[in-house]
C-alpha positions, -999 to 999 in steps of 0.1 A, spaced: 270 729 684 272 753 654 301 757 630 319 791 630 301 814 606 332 819 584 337 782 579 315 767 551 298 734 556 311 723 521 347 729 531 342 708 562 325 680 543 353 677 517 382 681 542 409 656 548 395 649 583 361 639 569 376 617 542 397 599 568 366 594 590 348 579 561 376 555 550 383 544 586 346 538 590 346 515 560 376 496 574 358 492 607 325 481 593 338 455 569 347 427 595 316 430 616 291 409 596 318 384 585 313 369 620 275 376 620 253 378 590 276 361 564 285 334 590 248 329 598 241 323 561 269 298 559 256 280 590 220 280 577 232 265 544 250 238 563 218 229 583 230 242 617 201 245 642 185 280 645 193 283 683 230 277 676 229 303 648 216 329 672 243 320 698 272 324 673 269 361 680 287 353 713 320 351 693 318 389 692 324 392 729 357 411 722 337 441 711 322 442 746 354 437 766 377 458 745 381 484 772 403 458 790 432 462 766 424 498 755 447 512 782 476 493 767 469 511 734 467 545 752 499 540 772 524 523 747 536 536 713 547 512 686 582 520 671 566 532 638 539 556 627 530 568 662 506 558 689 474 557 669 486 548 634 511 522 646 485 502 665 460 506 637 484 491 611 492 462 634 455 455 640 446 457 603 473 433 591 463 408 618 427 412 608 433 403 572 450 371 582 422 362 607 395 367 580 414 343 556 416 318 585 378 320 591 371 313 555 392 281 556 372 267 585 339 249 583 307 253 605 302 215 607 335 197 600 358 222 618 335 239 643 363 245 668 385 261 642 356 282 630 349 295 665 386 303 672 390 321 638 357 340 644 369 352 678 402 363 664 384 383 637 363 399 664 394 406 686 414 423 659 384 441 646 376 454 681 412 465 685 410 484 652 378 500 664 395 512 696 422 530 677 398 543 650 375 558 676 404 574 694 419 587 662 386 603 651 380 619 685 415 634 686 415 644 649 381 662 648 374 695 665 344 693 688 321 712 665 328 687 637 320 656 658 284 652 645 293 654 608 325 634 613 306 607 631 279 606 604 306 601 577 322 574 598 288 557 600 285 563 563 317 544 556 309 518 583 276 509 567 293 507 533 318 483 548 290 462 563 271 463 530 301 451 510 308 422 534 272 411 538 254 421 506 284 415 483 295 384 503 260 368 500 258 374 463 293 361 457 283 330 479 258 321 452 286 317 427 318 310 448 326 289 478 326 306 512 364 303 516 369 323 484 344 349 496 362 354 528 396 357 510 381 384 487 367 402 518 402 402 534 416 421 504 390 448 510 410 458 541 437 473 518 420 508 515 420 511 553 457 501 555 465 527 528 446 554 548 465 545 579 498 549 561 490 583 545 470 602 572 489 623 598 492 613 634 469 634 657 485 658 682 491 643 716 471 661 743 488 672 775 481 650 804 480 616 786 490 587 808 527 580 812 524 548 832 503 517 827 487 522 861 476 557 851 463 544 817 442 518 835 428 538 865 427 575 856 402 571 827 377 554 849 382 578 878 377 607 854 346 592 839 328 581 871 335 614 888 312 632 863 274 638 868 251 610 858 279 585 848 259 554 857 228 566 840 248 573 808 260 537 808 224 524 813 213 546 784 240 533 761 230 497 770 194 503 761 192 530 734 196 506 704 186 473 720 154 469 701 170 477 668 199 454 676 176 424 686 157 427 654 187 430 631 205 402 649 185 374 635 171 388 602 192 365 580 173 333 589 141 354 588 146 364 552 156 329 542 126 312 560 103 338 545 113 325 510 138 352 498 168 338 480 204 348 489 206 369 457 174 387 466 186 393 501 220 405 488 204 427 462 173 441 479 183 440 516 218 451 511 222 470 478 187 485 476 192 497 511 225 514 503 208 546 491 188 549 522 218 541 544 240 567 528 212 593 528 205 585 564 241 587 576 248 619 556 215 635 565 220 626 601 253 645 602 240 676 585 209 676 607 231 672 638 249 705 629 215 722 631 196 702 657 225 693 681 232 659 695 203 658 721 175 665 696 190 641 671 189 613 697 152 620 703 141 623 667 163 595 653 155 572 682 118 574 675 123 567 638 145 537 647 117 521 668 92 527 641 114 510 615 117 479 637 79 476 637 81 474 599 97 439 602 66 427 622 44 439 592 67 420 568 64 389 589 26 392 587 25 397 550 52 371 541 71 370 508 68 403 491 97 421 474 80 455 474 73 454 511 108 441 518 122 470 499 101 495 518 110 481 552 147 479 544 148 515 531 131 528 562 153 507 585 185 518 568 175 555 567 166 557 604 194 534 614 220 556 597 207 587 614 203 571 648 238 556 648 253 590 637 237 607 667 246 579 691 283 578 680 286 616 682 270 615 717 296 589 729 325 609 714 313 641 730 315 627 765 351 613 763 381 631 777 409 635 751 435 625 777 421 590 778 402 587 745 409 551 736 400 537 771 369 558 777 355 554 742 362 516 744 343 515 777 313 532 762 313 512 729 319 481 750 287 487 769 270 492 735 285 459 724 273 442 756 238 452 747 243 436 712 257 404 727 231 400 754 203 407 729 215 388 699 225 356 718 188 349 727 172 361 695 172 326 679 155 311 709 130 339 712 121 339 674 118 301 674 94 301 703 75 333 698 72 333 660 86 361 638 57 386 641 55 385 679 93 386 681 96 418 661 67 435 680 87 427 712 118 443 697 98 475 690 84 477 725 118 470 742 131 503 727 109 524 750 130 523 782 160 537 764 139 565 749 126 574 784 161 578 797 166 607 772 147 629 797 176 626 821 206 619 797 198 643 768 169 667 775 156 684 744 170 719 752 203 712 769 237 697 762 244 659 768 250 649 804 287 647 812 298 662 779 335 670 776 346 700 755 
């Protein structure tokens, strides 16, 4: 899609809509690695077995099943701030409390409490994601979805960076409970954004009954051409990249990198590449379109995964680590921008929260299925063979692009 000629790209980039997409992305990305990378580092430090560290990703199941309660958020309106902003504020406040609770658990002494707290963080984070995705789809015109999605990814990656990179560096100087408390305070910008941004316009035809909110979005989606193939594509497109990134924390530590080196090189050195990738992806999507972006960025994603296999072969090497991380962040930022824009483009604004939750839930299912076995696979295959496998497993998703997003046509099932 191309922007109208009279509308400058700079005006769009610096608009209120893009700023909100960025800030909401930051709020969405912050909690994710608090139940993944940071928690893995805490468990590794406590001497928990690698297999269990890999399986801890299962606490993120709410990200997969969020479409189950998304209709509730589509149908009912809180008595304050409106349908989107009201639910968003509730989710963000509950999320802050859950993050603090996770920090005051212990991977060994209070394992049960840790699991419950981690699941609550994931649940409220997934709820926040449902509303953010719906808000972004309803707030942005169709022609701005690519750029808006890239700025959302930009903010999302910054939130992940702050939680993982900043959290790991702080963990070298503070206790993990204090780290988690500080991370909870970083939700405040998202809350302020929720309070200040306007509520999007309600589209005619939105569900007026809970039954309609539950059934109509699925009927609408599965009546379109290629609905099943789209779900399979979403399941497979980023599976290789997801498997590789899902167990990198123990890989870095076992290779000999310190937590400060990981926090500095892996997280902060990769910031420039991440931000360039997310922004460049959005600008290129304005020119290339979503389909071509999926092709080009998907190939780069697979190649970046192969870089981890090379690093595993070489071993401890800060320069190589920096190069691999820069490439992975650059390609990952572009690939995710195209992927998120694709999913937004095929949702119906009448049922935004539920349909988007279904699509991102399938994406989350891929992450859960892949990540839960990564510890077992890496332990038995060795790091180099494991990362080679992650590179090859990306091929089926790329092949589906011939059907889902042919080079010279619009995405299958796109709603405009």
